Short mmCIF file of the C-alpha atoms (twelve columns), coordinates in Angstrom:
data_MODEL
# 
_entry.id   MODEL 
# 
loop_
_atom_site.group_PDB 
_atom_site.id 
_atom_site.type_symbol 
_atom_site.label_atom_id 
_atom_site.label_alt_id 
_atom_site.label_comp_id 
_atom_site.label_asym_id 
_atom_site.label_seq_id 
_atom_site.Cartn_x 
_atom_site.Cartn_y 
_atom_site.Cartn_z 
_atom_site.pdbx_PDB_model_num 
ATOM 1   C CA . MET A 1   0.101   0.036   0.158   1 
ATOM 2   C CA . LYS A 2   2.958   2.087   0.558   1 
ATOM 3   C CA . ALA A 3   3.690   2.026   -3.199  1 
ATOM 4   C CA . ALA A 4   -0.140  2.986   -4.081  1 
ATOM 5   C CA . PHE A 5   0.340   6.088   -1.991  1 
ATOM 6   C CA . LYS A 6   3.541   7.205   -3.527  1 
ATOM 7   C CA . TYR A 7   2.938   6.521   -6.949  1 
ATOM 8   C CA . SER A 8   -0.755  7.751   -6.871  1 
ATOM 9   C CA . TRP A 9   0.376   11.073  -5.884  1 
ATOM 10  C CA . LEU A 10  3.357   10.987  -8.395  1 
ATOM 11  C CA . GLY A 11  0.718   10.241  -11.188 1 
ATOM 12  C CA . THR A 12  -1.556  13.046  -9.808  1 
ATOM 13  C CA . ILE A 13  1.396   15.612  -9.675  1 
ATOM 14  C CA . VAL A 14  2.528   14.883  -13.200 1 
ATOM 15  C CA . ALA A 15  -1.460  15.466  -14.320 1 
ATOM 16  C CA . ARG A 16  -2.083  18.278  -13.110 1 
ATOM 17  C CA . THR A 17  1.238   19.864  -13.788 1 
ATOM 18  C CA . MET A 18  0.210   18.997  -17.418 1 
ATOM 19  C CA . VAL A 19  -3.297  20.951  -17.047 1 
ATOM 20  C CA . PHE A 20  -1.557  23.797  -15.668 1 
ATOM 21  C CA . VAL A 21  0.928   24.219  -18.410 1 
ATOM 22  C CA . GLY A 22  -1.654  23.415  -21.104 1 
ATOM 23  C CA . GLY A 23  -3.782  26.004  -19.894 1 
ATOM 24  C CA . LEU A 24  -0.879  28.512  -19.837 1 
ATOM 25  C CA . VAL A 25  -0.126  27.802  -23.447 1 
ATOM 26  C CA . GLY A 26  -2.967  26.789  -25.048 1 
ATOM 27  C CA . GLY A 27  -6.004  28.635  -22.621 1 
ATOM 28  C CA . PRO A 28  -9.191  26.366  -22.577 1 
ATOM 29  C CA . PRO A 29  -8.648  23.848  -25.289 1 
ATOM 30  C CA . GLY A 30  -4.778  23.409  -23.411 1 
ATOM 31  C CA . ILE A 31  -6.192  22.564  -20.308 1 
ATOM 32  C CA . ALA A 32  -8.480  19.847  -21.804 1 
ATOM 33  C CA . ILE A 33  -5.285  18.672  -24.115 1 
ATOM 34  C CA . GLY A 34  -2.592  18.912  -20.748 1 
ATOM 35  C CA . GLY A 35  -5.440  17.423  -19.047 1 
ATOM 36  C CA . ALA A 36  -5.547  14.192  -21.275 1 
ATOM 37  C CA . VAL A 37  -1.479  14.099  -22.115 1 
ATOM 38  C CA . GLY A 38  -0.982  14.463  -18.294 1 
ATOM 39  C CA . GLY A 39  -3.303  11.311  -17.219 1 
ATOM 40  C CA . LEU A 40  -1.969  9.399   -19.798 1 
ATOM 41  C CA . LEU A 41  1.648   10.286  -19.204 1 
ATOM 42  C CA . GLY A 42  0.698   9.799   -15.268 1 
ATOM 43  C CA . ALA A 43  -0.815  6.465   -15.702 1 
ATOM 44  C CA . TRP A 44  2.331   5.409   -17.706 1 
ATOM 45  C CA . MET A 45  4.814   6.450   -15.004 1 
ATOM 46  C CA . THR A 46  2.551   4.388   -12.330 1 
ATOM 47  C CA . SER A 47  1.974   1.506   -14.550 1 
ATOM 48  C CA . GLY A 48  2.761   -1.781  -12.662 1 
ATOM 49  C CA . LYS A 49  4.342   0.059   -9.495  1 
ATOM 50  C CA . PHE A 50  0.904   -1.085  -7.814  1 
ATOM 51  C CA . LYS A 51  -2.461  -2.394  -7.427  1 
ATOM 52  C CA . PRO A 52  -5.585  -0.329  -6.194  1 
ATOM 53  C CA . VAL A 53  -6.740  -1.586  -2.718  1 
ATOM 54  C CA . PRO A 54  -9.967  -2.841  -4.185  1 
ATOM 55  C CA . GLN A 55  -8.338  -4.928  -6.994  1 
ATOM 56  C CA . THR A 56  -5.361  -6.459  -4.167  1 
ATOM 57  C CA . ILE A 57  -8.682  -7.470  -2.113  1 
ATOM 58  C CA . MET A 58  -10.437 -9.019  -5.369  1 
ATOM 59  C CA . GLU A 59  -7.438  -10.888 -5.720  1 
ATOM 60  C CA . LEU A 60  -6.842  -12.415 -2.347  1 
ATOM 61  C CA . PRO A 61  -7.878  -16.286 -1.835  1 
ATOM 62  C CA . ALA A 62  -11.034 -16.700 -0.704  1 
ATOM 63  C CA . ASP A 63  -10.107 -17.647 3.039   1 
ATOM 64  C CA . LYS A 64  -8.256  -14.299 3.499   1 
ATOM 65  C CA . GLN A 65  -11.283 -12.244 1.783   1 
ATOM 66  C CA . GLU A 66  -13.561 -13.957 4.450   1 
ATOM 67  C CA . ARG A 67  -11.042 -12.854 7.162   1 
ATOM 68  C CA . LEU A 68  -11.243 -9.385  6.176   1 
ATOM 69  C CA . PHE A 69  -15.028 -9.515  5.837   1 
ATOM 70  C CA . ILE A 70  -14.979 -10.784 9.349   1 
ATOM 71  C CA . ASN A 71  -12.909 -7.914  10.729  1 
ATOM 72  C CA . ALA A 72  -15.158 -5.484  8.931   1 
ATOM 73  C CA . ILE A 73  -18.406 -7.100  10.146  1 
ATOM 74  C CA . ALA A 74  -17.094 -6.613  13.718  1 
ATOM 75  C CA . ILE A 75  -16.763 -2.964  13.395  1 
ATOM 76  C CA . LEU A 76  -20.064 -2.580  11.487  1 
ATOM 77  C CA . ARG A 77  -22.381 -5.022  13.599  1 
ATOM 78  C CA . GLN A 78  -23.218 -2.393  16.021  1 
ATOM 79  C CA . LEU A 79  -24.837 -0.121  13.159  1 
ATOM 80  C CA . PRO A 80  -28.674 -0.232  12.465  1 
ATOM 81  C CA . TRP A 81  -28.560 -0.898  9.094   1 
ATOM 82  C CA . THR A 82  -30.886 -2.978  6.360   1 
ATOM 83  C CA . ASN A 83  -29.271 -2.289  2.796   1 
ATOM 84  C CA . VAL A 84  -25.646 -1.074  1.400   1 
ATOM 85  C CA . GLU A 85  -27.014 2.111   0.879   1 
ATOM 86  C CA . GLN A 86  -27.961 2.983   4.324   1 
ATOM 87  C CA . LEU A 87  -24.652 1.547   5.456   1 
ATOM 88  C CA . THR A 88  -22.662 3.644   3.056   1 
ATOM 89  C CA . MET A 89  -24.556 6.934   4.413   1 
ATOM 90  C CA . LEU A 90  -23.656 5.737   8.074   1 
ATOM 91  C CA . VAL A 91  -20.127 4.874   7.423   1 
ATOM 92  C CA . MET A 92  -19.611 8.066   5.259   1 
ATOM 93  C CA . GLY A 93  -21.543 10.243  7.981   1 
ATOM 94  C CA . SER A 94  -19.191 9.245   10.837  1 
ATOM 95  C CA . LYS A 95  -15.312 10.150  10.960  1 
ATOM 96  C CA . THR A 96  -14.944 7.530   13.772  1 
ATOM 97  C CA . LEU A 97  -16.269 4.687   11.835  1 
ATOM 98  C CA . LYS A 98  -14.315 5.644   8.670   1 
ATOM 99  C CA . GLU A 99  -11.171 5.922   11.278  1 
ATOM 100 C CA . GLN A 100 -11.588 2.366   12.126  1 
ATOM 101 C CA . LEU A 101 -12.171 1.023   9.094   1 
ATOM 102 C CA . VAL A 102 -9.245  2.510   7.725   1 
ATOM 103 C CA . ASP A 103 -7.287  1.145   10.842  1 
ATOM 104 C CA . MET A 104 -8.408  -2.119  10.468  1 
ATOM 105 C CA . LEU A 105 -7.594  -2.639  6.419   1 
ATOM 106 C CA . LYS A 106 -4.251  -1.078  7.370   1 
ATOM 107 C CA . ASN A 107 -3.641  -3.734  9.994   1 
ATOM 108 C CA . TYR A 108 -4.890  -6.732  7.902   1 
ATOM 109 C CA . PHE A 109 -2.637  -5.610  5.025   1 
ATOM 110 C CA . SER A 110 0.478   -5.273  7.157   1 
ATOM 111 C CA . LYS A 111 -0.379  -8.071  9.840   1 
ATOM 112 C CA . GLU A 112 -1.991  -10.558 7.221   1 
ATOM 113 C CA . LEU A 113 -0.389  -10.000 4.354   1 
ATOM 114 C CA . GLY A 114 3.022   -8.685  5.235   1 
ATOM 115 C CA . LEU A 115 2.603   -5.369  2.848   1 
ATOM 116 C CA . GLU A 116 4.399   -2.003  4.399   1 
ATOM 117 C CA . VAL A 117 1.143   0.323   4.967   1 
ATOM 118 C CA . LYS A 118 1.925   4.107   4.870   1 
ATOM 119 C CA . GLN A 119 -1.378  6.233   5.011   1 
ATOM 120 C CA . ASP A 120 -0.474  10.053  4.088   1 
ATOM 121 C CA . LYS A 121 -2.542  12.558  5.747   1 
# 
């Protein structure tokens, strides 16, 4: 996960820089062209450097996914929810719940999967 944060940030900087330069050179059309070129360049530079967290989770073996699910449910069990939309609203509206879930995910990735985890704040 450390690489994901590091290289995502790098790709973002490249894309934003190209948008800025495109805007200076070509005005509004330059912004569009700079965004397209910067996005492609950023994607190329970060290609193969990391996998997004959802992709990493989807590629886990079933037993590891189940363990992650059990850890998440231990946090979410206390909430009064009946569908995914309601659960999403409850979690997104609570800083504490978001922090608990992120901490659980970071701990799982570091302890269970042996990955180095870094969170930029």
